NUKE-871041 format. One record per residue: residue in three letters; x, y, z of N, C-alpha, C, CB in turn. Coordinates in steps of 0.1 Angstrom, whole numbers, padded with zeros to 4 digits, always signed. Each point is the difference from the previous one (the first is absolute). Glycine has a CB too. Layout:
N
ALAXYZXYZXYZXYZ
...
This chain:
232
MET+0006-0013+0001-0006+0013+0000+0007+0014+0000-0014-0015+0010
SER+0013+0024-0020+0010+0009-0001-0008+0014+0011+0010-0010-0030
HIS-0005+0017+0034-0005+0005+0013-0001+0021-0005+0018-0027+0020
ALA-0012+0027-0033-0005+0014-0002-0010+0005-0007+0017+0001+0004
ILE-0021+0007+0008-0014+0007-0001+0008+0018-0007-0018-0018+0026
PRO+0014+0025-0035+0003+0012-0004-0002+0008+0012-0006-0005-0022
GLU+0014+0016+0027-0003+0007+0011-0006+0017-0004+0019-0018+0013
ASP-0021+0013-0022-0011+0016-0007-0012-0002+0002+0011+0008-0019
LEU-0016-0021+0024-0015-0002-0003-0005+0006+0013+0000-0022-0017
SER-0016+0028+0016-0006+0003+0016+0000-0013+0005-0017+0020-0004
LEU+0011-0015+0018-0003-0010+0007-0008-0012-0004+0003+0016+0012
GLY-0014-0015-0016-0009-0005-0005+0008-0008-0012-0018+0019+0008
TYR+0021-0016-0018+0006-0006-0011+0011-0011+0004-0005+0023-0012
GLY+0013-0016+0024+0011-0009+0003-0007-0012+0007+0019+0019+0003
LEU-0030-0018+0007-0004-0011+0004-0007-0008-0009+0000+0010+0018
VAL-0005-0008-0028-0004-0010-0014+0012-0007-0004-0017+0017-0011
ALA+0027-0010+0005+0011-0006-0002+0006-0008+0010+0001+0015-0013
LEU-0001-0015+0025+0004-0008+0012-0008-0012-0003+0006+0018+0018
CYS-0022-0018-0018-0010-0012-0006+0006-0006-0012-0022+0011+0008
GLU+0027-0005-0016+0000-0004-0011+0016-0012-0001-0016+0026-0008
LEU+0026-0017+0016+0010-0009+0000+0003-0013+0010+0008+0021-0011
THR-0018-0023+0021+0000-0008+0008-0014-0010+0000+0017+0017+0012
GLY-0021-0011-0025-0012-0010-0005-0015-0001+0013+0024-0018-0015
ALA-0019+0028+0019-0018+0004+0008-0011+0007-0005+0011+0001+0017
ARG-0022-0004-0010-0011+0001-0011-0001+0017+0004-0016-0030-0002
SER+0017+0033+0014-0001+0010+0005+0003+0005+0015-0013-0003-0018
GLY+0012+0012+0025+0008+0004+0010-0004+0018+0006+0021-0019-0012
TRP-0018+0020+0024+0001+0013+0002+0011+0003+0009-0023+0002-0006
LEU+0024+0013+0009+0010+0006+0009-0005+0004+0009+0012+0004-0014
GLN-0006-0006+0029-0007+0011+0012+0010+0003+0007-0022-0008+0004
LYS+0022+0016+0005+0007+0006+0012-0005+0000+0012+0009+0012-0014
GLY-0009-0022+0024-0006+0000+0011-0014-0006-0005+0015+0020+0012
PRO-0024-0018-0006-0014-0004-0005-0002+0006-0011-0009-0004+0020
SER+0014+0016-0026-0007+0007-0009+0001-0002-0013+0001+0014+0016
LEU-0011-0019-0026+0007-0004-0012+0004+0014-0009-0014-0025+0001
ILE+0024+0025-0010+0007+0006-0009-0005+0001-0013+0016-0007+0013
ASP-0013-0004-0019-0005-0001-0012-0006-0015-0005+0017+0019-0004
SER-0022-0023+0000-0005-0014-0007-0008-0003-0015+0001-0003+0024
ASN+0003-0011-0029-0002-0001-0013-0011-0014+0003+0027+0012-0014
LEU-0031-0011+0023-0012-0010+0002-0012+0001-0005+0009-0001+0017
SER-0020-0007-0023-0010+0002-0002-0014+0000+0010+0015-0006-0018
PHE-0010+0006+0029-0009-0002+0016-0003+0016+0000+0014-0022+0017
ALA-0024+0022-0013-0008+0013+0007+0014+0006+0013-0032-0014-0002
GLU+0032+0026-0003+0012+0005+0012+0001-0002+0014+0000+0014-0014
SER-0016-0014+0021-0002-0003+0012+0007-0014+0002-0022+0015-0001
ARG+0018-0024-0007+0004-0013+0004+0015-0002+0001-0019-0007-0011
ILE+0027+0016-0002+0015+0000+0003+0005+0004+0013+0001+0004-0022
GLU-0007+0008+0025+0003+0010+0011+0000-0011+0013-0013+0025-0012
LYS-0001-0033+0013-0001-0010+0010+0012-0012+0000-0026+0005-0002
MET+0032-0008-0007+0007-0011-0004+0018+0004+0004-0021-0007-0021
ALA+0016+0024+0016+0019+0002+0005+0003+0005+0014+0005+0009-0024
GLU-0019-0007+0031-0002+0002+0015+0003-0014+0007-0020+0019-0004
ILE+0017-0028+0000+0001-0015+0004+0015-0003+0000-0023-0006-0012
VAL+0029+0010+0003+0016-0003-0004+0007+0010+0011-0002-0004-0029
ASP-0005+0015+0033+0009+0008+0008-0002-0002+0015+0001+0016-0018
GLU-0013-0024+0021-0004-0003+0015+0013-0016+0001-0036+0010+0000
MET+0034-0017-0011+0014-0011+0003+0012+0007+0005-0007-0014-0021
ALA+0013+0026+0009+0013+0003+0006-0001+0004+0009+0009+0002-0014
THR-0019+0010+0018+0001+0003+0015+0000-0009+0009-0010+0017-0005
SER+0006-0030+0003-0003-0010+0010+0014-0004+0004-0024-0007-0009
TYR+0030+0005-0002+0015-0008+0000+0007+0012+0007+0000-0017-0025
ALA+0000+0027+0022+0010+0015+0006-0003+0001+0012-0001+0014-0019
GLN-0009-0020+0025-0004+0003+0014+0012-0011+0009-0029+0006-0007
VAL+0030-0014+0002+0014-0013+0006+0011+0001-0007-0014-0018+0006
ASP+0016+0031-0012+0015+0005-0003+0003-0010-0014+0010+0007+0029
ARG-0021-0010-0037+0006-0007-0012-0010+0006-0013+0011-0025+0015
GLU+0003+0032-0021-0006+0007-0017-0006-0016-0009+0025+0026-0005
MET-0034-0020+0000-0008-0010-0012+0005+0008-0012-0025-0011+0013
GLU+0031-0001-0019+0009+0004-0012-0009-0006-0013+0026-0001+0013
THR-0030-0008-0012-0007-0006-0009-0012-0011+0004+0023+0006-0012
ALA-0037-0004+0008-0007-0012+0003-0004-0004-0010-0006+0005+0018
PHE+0001-0020-0017-0005-0002-0012-0016-0011+0004+0030+0003-0015
PHE-0038+0001+0005-0014-0005+0005-0004-0009-0014-0009+0023+0020
GLY+0006-0038-0017-0004-0004-0011-0016-0007+0001+0027-0003-0005
PHE-0036+0006-0005-0010-0005-0002-0004-0010-0010-0001+0017+0011
GLU-0011-0019-0015-0003-0014-0009+0006+0007-0019-0031-0011+0021
ASN+0028+0023-0023+0000+0003-0012+0010+0014-0001-0024-0013-0004
HIS+0033+0016+0016+0004+0010+0001+0012-0001+0010-0021+0008-0008
PHE+0033+0000+0006+0006+0003+0014+0001+0016+0001+0014-0023+0002
ILE-0008+0026+0010+0002+0018-0002+0013-0001+0008-0026+0014+0000
LEU+0036-0003+0001+0012-0001+0002+0003+0016+0001+0005-0025-0012
ALA-0003+0026+0031+0001+0012+0002+0017+0003+0005-0029+0002+0005
VAL+0035+0013-0015+0012-0004+0005+0001+0015+0007+0012-0020-0019
CYS-0002+0020+0031-0001+0012+0009+0012+0006+0001-0017-0008+0012
GLU+0018+0021-0013+0013+0008+0005-0006+0010+0009+0015-0003-0021
ARG-0016-0003+0038-0004+0008+0009-0014+0004-0003+0022+0006+0004
SER-0028+0007-0006-0015+0005-0005-0002+0000-0013-0002+0015+0016
LEU+0012-0016-0023-0004-0003-0014-0003-0017-0002+0015+0022-0008
ARG-0025-0022+0001-0005-0017-0009-0002-0001-0011-0010-0006+0014
VAL+0016-0003-0023-0011-0003-0012-0004-0015+0002+0012+0017-0018
VAL-0024-0015+0013-0006-0016+0004-0007-0003-0017-0009+0004+0034
LEU+0016-0015-0038-0001-0003-0013-0011-0011-0002+0025+0007-0004
PHE-0038-0010-0005-0006-0011-0001+0008-0010-0012-0021+0012+0009
PHE+0018-0027-0007+0006-0005-0009-0011-0012-0003+0026+0009+0008
PRO-0028-0015-0020-0008-0010-0001+0009-0010+0003-0016+0008-0014
ALA+0008-0021+0024+0004-0012+0004+0007-0008-0011-0018+0002+0016
LYS+0010-0003-0026+0003-0011-0006+0013+0004-0011-0027-0009+0006
ASP+0025+0020-0007+0009+0006-0011+0016+0003+0005-0024+0012-0010
HIS+0025-0008+0022+0013+0006+0000+0010-0009+0006-0011+0021+0000
ASP+0023-0019-0004+0010-0010+0007+0004+0004+0013+0008-0006-0021
LEU-0006+0000+0031+0003+0001+0012+0013+0001+0000-0016-0010+0007
SER+0022+0004-0015+0015+0000+0002+0004+0011-0003+0003-0020-0004
THR-0010+0033-0002+0007+0013-0002-0004+0010+0010+0002-0005-0024
LEU-0004-0002+0038-0008+0007+0007+0010+0015+0006-0017-0026+0007
THR+0032+0015-0004+0008+0006+0003+0001+0016-0006+0009-0025+0004
ASP-0007+0020-0018+0004+0013-0008-0011+0008-0002+0016-0012-0013
THR-0031+0007+0017-0009+0010-0001-0001+0009+0011-0010-0014-0012
ILE+0012+0009+0029+0004+0008+0008+0013+0013-0002-0011-0022+0011
THR+0018+0018-0017+0014+0007+0001-0005+0013-0011+0020-0026+0005
ALA-0027+0019-0018-0005+0010-0007-0011+0012+0004+0007-0018-0013
ALA-0017+0014+0027-0006+0008+0006+0008+0007+0009-0018-0011-0005
ARG+0025+0007+0012+0006+0010+0009+0016+0008-0007-0012-0018+0022
ARG+0011+0016-0033+0009+0012-0008-0008+0008-0006+0018-0012-0004
PHE-0031+0009+0001-0008+0010-0003-0007+0010+0011-0003-0017-0018
ILE+0004+0011+0032-0006+0009+0009+0013+0011+0003-0018-0018+0011
ARG+0034+0008-0011+0010+0012-0001+0002+0011-0006+0007-0014+0004
LYS-0006+0012-0014-0001+0006-0013-0007+0013-0001-0001-0023-0008
ASN-0014+0019+0011-0006+0009-0001-0008+0009+0014+0000-0013-0023
ARG+0009+0012+0033-0003+0001+0013-0005+0018-0001+0019-0022+0013
PRO-0012+0029-0017-0003+0013+0001-0013+0004-0009+0025+0003+0006
LYS-0026-0008-0018-0014+0001-0008-0009-0006+0010+0009-0002-0025
ILE-0011-0012+0031-0007-0004+0005-0008+0010+0013+0015-0020-0012
LEU+0000+0027+0018-0006+0006+0013-0010+0016-0005+0026-0012+0017
VAL-0020+0014-0029-0005+0012-0004-0012-0003-0005+0019+0010-0005
THR-0027-0020-0002-0009-0002-0003-0011-0005+0011+0014-0002-0019
PHE-0010-0002+0032-0006-0005+0014-0006+0012+0004+0016-0018+0008
GLU-0005+0031-0009-0003+0011+0006-0011+0009-0007+0022-0002+0008
LYS-0025+0000-0019-0007+0006-0010-0013-0008+0000+0021+0008-0012
THR-0022-0019+0014-0016-0011+0003+0000+0007+0012+0000-0029-0011
GLN+0009+0028+0023-0005+0005+0012-0007+0017+0003+0019-0019+0005
ALA-0012+0023-0017-0008+0015+0000-0014-0001-0005+0023+0013-0005
VAL-0025-0019-0004-0011-0002-0009-0009-0007+0011+0012-0002-0026
PHE-0010-0006+0031-0009-0007+0008-0008+0010+0009+0016-0020-0001
LEU-0003+0029+0008-0007+0007+0015-0005+0010-0005+0015-0005+0019
LYS-0015+0010-0035-0004+0012-0005-0015-0004+0001+0021+0009-0015
ALA-0023-0023+0006-0012-0006-0005-0009+0002+0016+0012-0019-0023
ARG-0006+0009+0035-0006+0002+0012-0004+0010+0005+0009-0014+0001
GLU+0001+0027-0003-0005+0013+0007-0014+0003-0007+0026+0011+0005
ARG-0024-0009-0017-0015+0002-0008-0007-0008+0004+0006+0007-0018
ALA-0008-0018+0019-0011-0010+0005-0006+0005+0015+0013-0021-0014
LEU-0001+0025+0023-0004+0001+0012-0007+0017+0001+0020-0021+0008
SER-0017+0031-0019-0002+0012+0000-0009+0004-0011+0020+0003+0012
PRO-0032-0010-0015-0006+0003-0010-0003+0015-0004-0006-0022+0005
SER-0001+0030+0004-0002+0010+0002+0010+0012+0005-0017-0014+0001
PRO+0016+0029-0006+0009+0008+0003-0002+0005+0015+0001+0005-0025
THR-0009-0012+0030-0006+0008+0018+0018-0003+0007-0039-0011+0006
PRO+0040+0023+0004+0016-0001+0006+0005-0010+0004-0002+0018+0006
VAL+0006-0024-0005+0011-0014+0011+0003+0006+0009+0013-0013-0016
ALA-0017+0008+0028+0003-0001+0010+0017-0004+0003-0026-0005+0002
PRO+0035+0011+0008+0015+0001+0004+0000-0014+0000+0006+0021+0015
GLU+0005-0022-0023+0006-0016+0003+0004-0005+0012+0008+0003-0019
ARG-0016-0012+0023+0004-0007+0014+0018-0003+0000-0029-0015-0001
PRO+0034+0018+0012+0013-0008+0002+0001-0012+0001+0005+0016+0009
ASN+0003-0024-0016+0002-0012+0002+0007-0008+0014-0001+0007-0025
PRO-0009-0015+0030+0004-0002+0013+0011-0011+0003-0024+0007+0003
TRP+0028-0013-0015+0012-0008-0001+0010+0001+0011-0004+0000-0022
PRO+0011+0009+0025+0011+0004+0008-0003-0007+0012+0004+0023-0011
LYS-0018-0019+0017-0003+0001+0013-0009-0017+0001+0000+0033+0002
ILE+0000-0038-0012-0009-0016+0002+0014-0009+0001-0028+0003-0017
ALA+0035+0001+0008+0017-0013-0002-0001-0005+0011+0020+0010-0014
PRO-0012+0001+0023+0003-0005+0015-0010-0009+0004+0010+0020+0007
ARG-0024-0020-0004-0010-0006+0005+0000-0014-0006-0011+0020+0003
LEU+0016-0020-0014-0004-0014-0009+0012-0007+0003-0014+0009-0021
THR+0026-0004+0023+0012-0007+0006-0001-0005+0014+0013+0014-0014
GLU-0020-0003+0024-0003-0005+0013-0010-0012-0001+0003+0023+0010
ILE-0011-0023-0018-0011-0014+0001+0005-0010-0004-0018+0010-0003
LEU+0026-0009-0008+0007-0014-0009+0012-0003+0014-0002+0009-0036
SER+0007-0003+0044+0011+0000+0008-0005-0015+0009+0008+0030+0000
GLU-0023-0027+0002-0004-0011+0009+0002-0018-0006-0020+0022+0008
ALA+0024-0018-0022-0003-0016-0007+0013-0001-0002-0023+0000-0013
MET+0033+0009+0011+0012+0000-0004+0012+0010+0009-0013-0007-0025
SER+0026+0009+0022+0006+0006+0004-0001+0018-0005+0010-0026+0005
THR-0004+0035-0001-0005+0017-0006+0011-0002-0014-0006+0021+0027
SER+0014-0023-0025+0009+0000-0014-0007-0011-0007+0025+0008+0009
GLN-0029-0021-0008-0005-0004-0013-0019+0009-0001+0019-0031+0001
ALA-0020+0033+0006-0012+0010-0006-0003+0008-0010-0001-0001+0016
GLN+0013+0008-0009+0004+0014-0006+0008-0005-0014+0003+0016+0027
SER+0005-0029-0029+0001-0002-0013-0011-0005-0008+0020-0003+0007
LEU-0030-0003-0004-0011-0005-0004-0007+0013-0007+0000-0022+0018
ILE-0003+0028-0010-0007+0016-0007+0011+0006-0011-0013+0009+0025
ASP+0025-0007-0023+0007+0006-0010+0001-0009-0012+0012+0013+0016
ARG-0011-0026-0018+0000-0010-0009-0008+0004-0009+0006-0015+0013
THR-0020+0012-0004-0015+0003-0009+0000+0012-0008-0013-0010+0018
LEU+0017+0023-0013+0001+0012-0005+0009-0002-0012-0006+0012+0021
GLU+0017-0017-0021+0008+0000-0010-0004-0006-0011+0015+0001+0015
TYR-0022-0011-0013-0004-0011-0014-0011+0008-0003+0007-0028+0005
LYS-0015+0034+0003-0010+0007-0005+0000+0015-0005-0009-0016+0014
GLY+0021+0020-0015+0006+0011-0007-0002+0012+0006-0002-0011-0018
MET+0001+0009+0030-0003+0009+0011+0005+0004+0014-0015-0008-0012
PRO+0032+0012+0009+0011+0001+0007-0007+0009+0010+0021-0004-0017
ASP-0026+0016+0013-0004+0009+0015-0014-0004+0006+0012+0021-0009
GLY-0016-0030+0006-0012-0003+0003-0012-0001-0010+0008+0008+0019
PRO-0020-0010-0016-0013-0006-0011-0004+0016+0005-0009-0033-0001
ASN+0001+0037-0013-0007+0015+0002-0013-0007+0009+0007+0018-0026
ILE-0016-0008+0028-0009+0005+0011-0010-0016-0003+0001+0035+0001
THR-0005-0036-0014-0008-0010-0007+0003-0015+0001-0003+0018-0015
GLU+0016-0015+0015+0004-0018+0001+0006-0007+0014+0007+0003-0028
ILE-0007+0007+0042+0003-0003+0008-0010-0010+0006+0012+0019-0001
ALA-0023-0022+0000-0007-0012+0004+0004-0017-0006-0018+0020+0004
LYS+0020-0015-0019+0002-0011-0006+0012-0004+0001-0015+0005-0013
VAL+0028+0003+0014+0014-0004+0005+0002-0002+0014+0007+0011-0017
SER-0012-0010+0024-0003-0004+0015-0004-0016+0002-0011+0027+0003
ARG-0003-0028-0008-0004-0013+0000+0009-0010-0009-0023+0009+0005
GLU+0030-0006-0015+0009-0009-0006+0010-0003+0010-0004+0009-0023
ILE+0010+0001+0029+0010-0001+0009-0005-0012+0011+0007+0027-0004
PHE-0016-0024+0010-0007-0009+0009-0001-0013+0000-0010+0017+0001
ARG+0002-0020-0017+0001-0016-0004+0013-0010+0001-0016+0010-0015
ARG+0026+0001+0018+0018-0008-0004-0003-0007+0017+0024+0023-0019
ILE-0032-0022+0027+0003-0005+0012-0005-0015+0000-0002+0024+0011
THR+0009-0033-0003-0003-0013-0008-0005-0006+0007+0014-0001-0013
ILE-0016+0003+0026-0010-0010+0009-0017+0007+0004+0027-0011+0012
PRO-0033+0004-0017-0015+0005-0006-0001+0010+0014-0015-0025-0016
ALA+0008+0015+0027-0002+0007+0012+0004+0015+0002+0001-0021+0009
GLN+0011+0020-0008+0009+0011+0002-0002+0012-0011+0017-0016+0010
ARG-0017+0012-0020-0004+0009-0014-0016+0005+0003+0016-0016-0018
GLU-0023+0009+0021-0016+0006+0001+0003+0010+0011-0017-0022-0007
GLU+0021+0020+0019-0002+0006+0011+0010+0016-0001-0005-0028+0013
LEU+0019+0026-0021+0000+0014-0005+0000+0006-0013+0009-0001+0017
VAL-0018-0004-0023-0009+0005-0013-0011+0005+0008+0005-0017-0020
ALA-0007+0014+0028-0016+0010+0006+0007+0011+0011-0022-0023+0002
LYS+0035+0027-0003+0010+0010+0008-0001+0008-0013+0017-0013+0018
LEU-0013+0008-0028+0000+0011-0012-0010+0002-0002+0015-0004-0009
GLU-0028-0001+0010-0011+0001-0010-0006+0015+0011-0005-0032-0013
GLU+0008+0032+0029-0002+0012+0005+0009+0010-0003-0010-0012+0013
ILE+0022+0010-0013+0009+0012-0004-0007+0007-0014+0025-0013+0010
LEU-0031+0004-0020-0002+0006-0015-0016+0010+0005+0013-0026-0021
LYS-0019+0018+0027-0014+0007+0006+0003+0016+0006-0010-0026+0008
GLU+0020+0023+0002+0004+0010+0006+0008+0015-0011+0001-0022+0022
GLN+0003+0015-0029+0009+0011-0010-0015+0002-0012+0036-0011+0003
ARG-0045+0005-0001-0015+0005-0015+0007-0006-0011-0010+0028+0005
LEU+0020-0041-0005+0005-0004-0013-0010-0010-0005+0026+0004+0005
VAL-0036-0010+0004-0010-0011-0007-0015+0006+0005+0018-0023+0002
């Protein structure tokens, strides 16, 4: 398999070229849980859901200090290959009957090279995609020209220490802080979630508590904080 993909292609055409090079039927590109580009024929909402599943899997491994570099999912009529460079991931769909699995190593190499060579382009596209999404959401939330109330300060700096304190009932304080920090890093939120994401991210962190009874007790304390801060 030749690994040469022209470098002057747009990101979308580059993804198509990668599929043609590797024999993939289609694929998508994501950063964290966010979909950046895709040439699948599925509804975008379905692709976004699959991208979230891949991110949740990668994040779960990260919680135990294991980076997910590749993931292989085999089904009756097709298989899926996810190649990861930290939060950037290429996911490729292959027809199970036609693809030669002996070339899998070459396929992984080609996908990883694609991510590394296109990293600046991918990040720029991601920022543009996020900006469009935020503008669209802003228009949806503010359909009329009525005056907008002053923006509420983000309570995360006050909430984070309290989450660490609660998590410390199930693990050491350093482990609790590390769990929070790693989750935020892999969510692309190194400075903490915005106010609309605090409840979702906090609940995801607490789902990492392994003992069910202990998790249930501590999640109840988390929900009290979220209600207190008017986040639910």
